[in-house]
Phi, psi and omega in degrees: 000131176253119180281153181303323181241120179266098186288334177293319177294324178297318180294320179292327182273003181290153180290164177299154181305321181295338178266007178081021183277343182251150349288158178285133180267133178248125181277148178298325180297318180293320176297310181303317179307314181292321179296315178297317181299321185271355186294147179283122180238102182212165177304129180304335181289343181248018178244134179247131177264126181227183174258131179259202181301134179071017179079005178288143178294143174221163179239137179231146171287137176274085181255121180292154178298149177284125180300143177280148177092341181265133183259324185243096185232152173239142174274121190227143174276118180220136173054040177077017179204177176261141174212158178271129178236155181301139178270215183282121179290159179298143182288131176304148186277351178219157180086178179247130185226158173238150176271128182217173178251125175240119182054038177081006182243131176291135179209156174274125184251123183296142178215165179279150177284148181264000000 
């Protein structure tokens, strides 16, 4: 991620101390620009507000744990939250199949060879 204002580059580009270049001044507008750029923008139904370090409020995405034993899953927004749903199933080892959706679930559908 490249932030709008690179404070490290500002410090490296500062004039020598003899020329009055130090300390480097950081403007509140530049700080605010970076905070806005890095702010979490997501559907409120998948954000949890908690207390962070020092008791400050923080926001976290409510991402459920990945179920064990499942290999191909997709994270999907359903019913006002995130959930893991089966991804592309393994291709059958014999026959001709097409990938299709049956009742909203991806599945391989057997078909005749052409």
